[in-house]
N, C-alpha and C positions, 0 to 999 in steps of 0.2 A: 504494500500500499504506499502511496506517495506521501502520506502524512509524516513519515519518518524520512526526511530528505537525507540522502547520503552526502556528507561533507568530506572534503579532502583530508587525507592523513599525511603524515610526514613522508611515508613511503610513496604516496601518490605524487607529492611535491617533488621528491628526488627523481622519480621516474619521468616527470615531465621536463626536467631541467636539462635542456640541450646544451647550455653554455657553461655548466658546472658551477653556477653561482651558489648553490646550496652547500657546497663543500666547505665554505668559510663559516658556516653556522652550526651551532649545537642543536640537538633535538629539541631542547627546551625553547630555544629561540624560534625554531620553525613552528612549534606548537603555539607559541605566543602570537606570531604573525598570522598563522592560519585562523586563530580565534578572532583576531582583529579584523581580518578580511571578511569572515563570516558575519561579524557584527556590522560591518560597512554595508554588506549586501542586505541584511535584515533591516537596516535603517532606511533603505530605499523601498523595500517590498516586504511586507509582513509575511511570516511563515505560513499562516493559513492560506493566504492569497497565492504564494508560491507553490504550495502543495496542490491547490486547486488547479492552477495552470498546468501542472504536470499531469494530474489526473484527467483533465480535459484534452490533453494532447496538444496544448498550445505551445508548450516549450519542451525541450528534451529533458529527460529525467536526470542527466548529468550536467545540465547547464549551470546549476549553482556551484557544483564542484569545479567545473571548468573556469568560471569566473573567479572563484576563490583562488585557484592556483595562478591564474594570470595576474591577479593583484599582488600576490606575494612574490612571484618571480620578478615582477616589475620593481617592487620595493628592494628586493635583494640585489638586482642588477645595478641599481642606482640608489644606494641607501642614503646618500647625502642630498639627493634631489638636485644634482647639478643640471643646469639647463644647457649651457654651452661651454665647450672646452676649446681653447685656442692654443696652438703650438707654433713656435717659429724656430727655425734652425738656419741661421745664416740667411741666404736669399729666398729660401722657401718657407712657406707657412701654410697652415691649414686650420680648419676648425671643424668640430663635431657638434651638432645640435641634437639633443635627445628628443624623441617624439613625445607628444602628449602635452596637455595644458598644465598638468601637475606632476612633473617627473619626481619619482621617489616617494609618491604619496599613494595611499590606498583610496583612489578615487575611481569610481565607475565611469567608463567612457560611454559614448553613445552606442558603440558596438556591444558592450556589456549589458547595457539596458535593454537593447533589442533582444539579446540572448535570453534575458530573464522575463521578457514580455512587458517591460516597463515602458509606457508611452513616453516618447521624447517630446516635451512641450516646446512647440514653436520650431520651425525650421528656417534657416536663413537661405536666401537665394538672391543672386545679383539680378538687378532689373535695369532697364533703360528708361529714363525719364525724358519725355518730350519737353524740352525747354524752349521750343520754337513756336509752339501753338498755344 
């Protein structure tokens, strides 16, 4: 029954880690951040609503776990929340800009909200305004 949503475990997190960022963390830290990610999800959508969406087939039964893992891996990959890094070495230089509006934070993106069936309020679109007429 979907009332008991399956949340991610430390083993799930390590299994999803393609870049090896979890190697720097103890099990207790992974447990802590998985809990924080779960609470971030439940702050956006209440557990009974999430369970109902799964029962109704509106979202995948693993959606909450997937979002939880994404949030923690994002935090672990950029724990300091660095937005841009610039390097220069003599005549050459470069910069790296990390994606997302809130790097290093446990923030649900529009993609995460869509996975969880959370309506995204308001969409932005570019428009042309006729200034001649």
